N, C-alpha and C positions, 0 to 999 in steps of 0.2 A: 682568558681575555682575548677578544677579537683583535688580532694584530693589525689588520688593515684599518679597522675603525679607530683604534687607538692612535695609529700613525697620523691619520687625518686630523684627529682631535689635537694631537701634540703640535702639528704644524700650524694649525689655526690659532692655537693658544700662544705659540711663540710669536706669531705675527701680531696678535692683539697686544701682547705684553710690550713688544718693541714700540708699537705705535702709542701706547698709553703711558709708558714710564718716562719720567723726567730725568732719570739716572741711567747710566750705561749698564746694560745687563749682560751677563755671561751665561751662555747655554753650553752644557756639556753632558757627557754620559759617564756614569760611574758604575763599576762592577762591584756589586754588594754580595751579601751572603748567598750561598748556593749558586754562585755564578749568574745571579740575576742582574740584568742590565737596566739601569734607571736613567731617565732624563732628569736633569736638575737645572735650576736657574738660581743665580746669585747676583749680587751687585758687584760691578767691576771695581777694582782698585780699593778694596777694603779687606783688611787682614782678618777681621773677625766679623763675619756677616752671616745672617740666616741663609740657609740653603733650603730651597723648596723643591720637593719631588713632584713632578707633573703627574705621575701615575696616580697619586693620591686623590686627584680631582676628577679622574675619568669616570669613576662610579657615579659621582654627582651629576656629571654631564649626561651620562646615559639615562639618568632618571629625571631629566627635565630641567636641571639647572642650566641657565643660558651662559654662553661664553663670556658675556660682559660681567656677570656676577662673579664668575670664577676669576677673571682677570683682576677685578677689583680686590677680591680676597687675597690673591697672591701678592699684589702690590702692597697691600696693608702689611702682610707678613714680612716682606722684604724691607719695608721701611719702619718696622716695629722696633728696631734697635738703632742707637746712635751710630754715627759714622766711625766712632772709635770708642774703646773701653779704656778706662783708667786703671789698667792692670799690667802686671809684668808678664810678658810672654815667656814661657819656659825655654831654657836653652836646650834644644833638642840634640845639640852636638855633645852635650855633657851627660854621660850615663849616670854619674854620681848625683846629678841634680834631679833627675826624673825617676830614678830607680824605685823609689818608694811609692810611686804612682802607677806602677806597671801591674796589670792584672791579666789573668788568663780568661779566654773566651772559648767555649766549647761549640764546635760546629760539625756538620757532616763532612766526612773525609772525601767520599766519592763525588758529591755534588759541588765541591769547591776546587776541583782540580786546576782550573785556570787561575783562580785567585791565589792558590797556594804556591804557584810558581814564583810569585813575587814577594811572598811574606814568609817569615820563619814560622815553623810549626812543629809540634810534637804529636806523636800518635798515641791516643788513648783508646784501647779496644778497637772499635771500628770508626772512631771519631777523630777529629783533629783539634788540638789545642792551639789557638792563635793568641796573640797578645796585643793589648791596647794600653795606651797611656790615658789615665783618667785625670783630667785637668780642670779644677775649679776655675771659673773665670770671674764672675761677679754677680751679686744679687741672686744667688740660687742657680745661676746659669753655669753649666759644666760642658766641657768638650771631651770627646773621645777621639784619640788619634791612633790609628792602626799602625803598628810597628811593621816596617818592611825590611827587606834584605839590605837595602842601602844603609839604614840606620844601624843595624847590628855590625855591619862592616865598619862604619865610622866609629862606633864605640869600641871595636876590637874585642867583642865578646862572642862566645859560642851560643848556639841555640840551647844547649844544656844549662849554661849559666843563666840565660834569660828565663828559662822555665823554672829554675830553682828560685830566682827572685820573685817571679809571679806567684808561685805556689806559696812562698813565705808570706807575701802580701795578702793572699787569699784567706789566710787564717784570721785576718782582721775584718772580713766581710760578714755581716749578719745574714744568715739564711733563715727562711721561715718554713714552717711546716704546720699545716692545718688540715682538718678533715673537710670534705666538700660541704658537709652540713654547717660547719663553723663559718666557712667562707660565705655560704648562702645567708646565714643569719647576719653577718657583718654587712653584707651588701644591702640587704633589705632594711636594716636599721639605719644605714647611712643615707638611704634614698627615700625613706618614708618615716612616718611617725608611729609605726607599729611598735607596741611595747614588747618587752622581753617575755612577759607572760603569754602574749598572743603567739609568740614564736616557740613556745615550749614543745609543741609537737614536732618541730623541725630539729631542735637541739637534742631531742630524745630519739631521733630516728637512727636506726642501725645502718650507718653508712660507713663502711671501712675504707673508703677511698681517700688517700692522702694526697695533698697538693704541696709540692716542695719547690721553692723558688728563692731568688735573691731579694732581700728587702730593699736594696738600693740599686742605683743604676751603674755601679762599678763594672758590671759584667751582665751577660744574659742569664736569665734565671736557671736555664738547664745546666749551667756550670756547677750547680749544686752536686752534680755527679762526681765532681772532684773532691767533695767534702764528705768523706765516709763518716766522720763524727756526727754530721747532721742526721744521717740515716740511723746511726746507732742510737742517738737520743730519741728520734721519732719512734723507733721500734720499742724502746723501753717505756715511752710515754703512752703510746696507743695500743701496742700489742706485746705486753711484757712476756707472754707465754710463747711467742713466735720467735723463730731464729732467722727466718729468711723472708725477704720482701721481693715481690715481682715489681719491676719498674717499667712503666710505660713512657716512652719518649714522646710526649704529646706535642711539644713544639720547642723552639729554642728559648721560650719564655718560662717554661716550667716543665716538671716531670710529675707523673702520677705514680702512686705506689699502693699496693695491697698485699696482704699476707699471701705468700706463695701458694698457689692452688694445688690441691692434691691430685686433681685430674689433669692429664696432659691435654685433653680436649679443651679445657678452660684456657690454657696458655695459647693454644691456636686461636681461640675465640678473641682473646685480647689483642693478639697480633692483627687480626682482621679489623678490629675496632680502630686501631691506630692507623692502619692503611686506609680504611674508609674515610676517616677524618681528614687525612692528608689529601685525599682525592676529591673531597666534597666541595672544596673551594672555601670552606670556613677558615682554613689555615692557608695563608698566602704562601706562594712558592719559596719566598725568602725566609719564612718562619719554620719550615720543616727541619726537624732534627734528624729523624730516622724513621723509615717505614719498612725496614727489612728485619731488624733485630730488636728484641726486647732485652732487658738487663735484670740482674738480680743482685740484691745485697745480702751477704752472709755475715751475720753478727759474730760467728765463731772465728772467722778469718779477718773480719772487718774490711772486706774487699767487695768491690762491685765487679761483676763478671757478665759476660755475654750469655744470653740464652739463645742459642742458634736454632734455626728453623728445624733442623733435623732432630734436635732434642725434643721438639714438640711431638714427634711421631714415634718416639721410642717406647 
């Protein structure tokens, strides 16, 4: 992203929003995944209000959408919810009250060094496990509250206890596993009137690539790496004669898996595929999970391990 162009856009947009809004607006910056800094705007003096990320509108602006249209759209989003919700706000000071709603979130360890200074985390291989509170609000609306160091200090618990609670809750999360062909069929059927018969050539395609993710929004999809049972079931369903899967960390939203290649050169190739995808711009900086290492699942040990670069060349 062109930093100077975006800065000019953000300043212009802030000015237009302040001039056009009938409600007081609050502008601030927030540090998100992979230490990515975002400009956000919300309505002042409201406890539960939509938050709009200005960066999300920069692409439209670059491609011809005028600033007045963008301003109107953002104001519609900010005013799309009532000033208050008839719900009980959770007591964040009580660990017993919210412990059942705590879930782990898997992120890149090295790319989140700034953010990890202020939040509790555990190390998993070369990744970091952080923690969020999943809070249903109303009418299908949910909130995610990131747990910080102040919270666990108030609760009087250790990071180890927090991790144990989150992992226990993780067992209740449904994870999904499909082949790329199955996902393609579902996408086409959802978006068109093509019959199942017309898609028979796709369903019969020999595509061993698996896509694993979370079925709901309790956590990011790549947290499936913490659920070895999901990989065990996937292996038995799709590749019953295989004992090991190579796992590609495609993004924080999902991971890909294939039977572990026999050739070491193939492993190097897949590493380059992940790196190229991360550098192409198709995956945003905050969505990157890892572009240095791959992973493997071994059904004999029921563990996920690192496939380090030097192993590619042995």
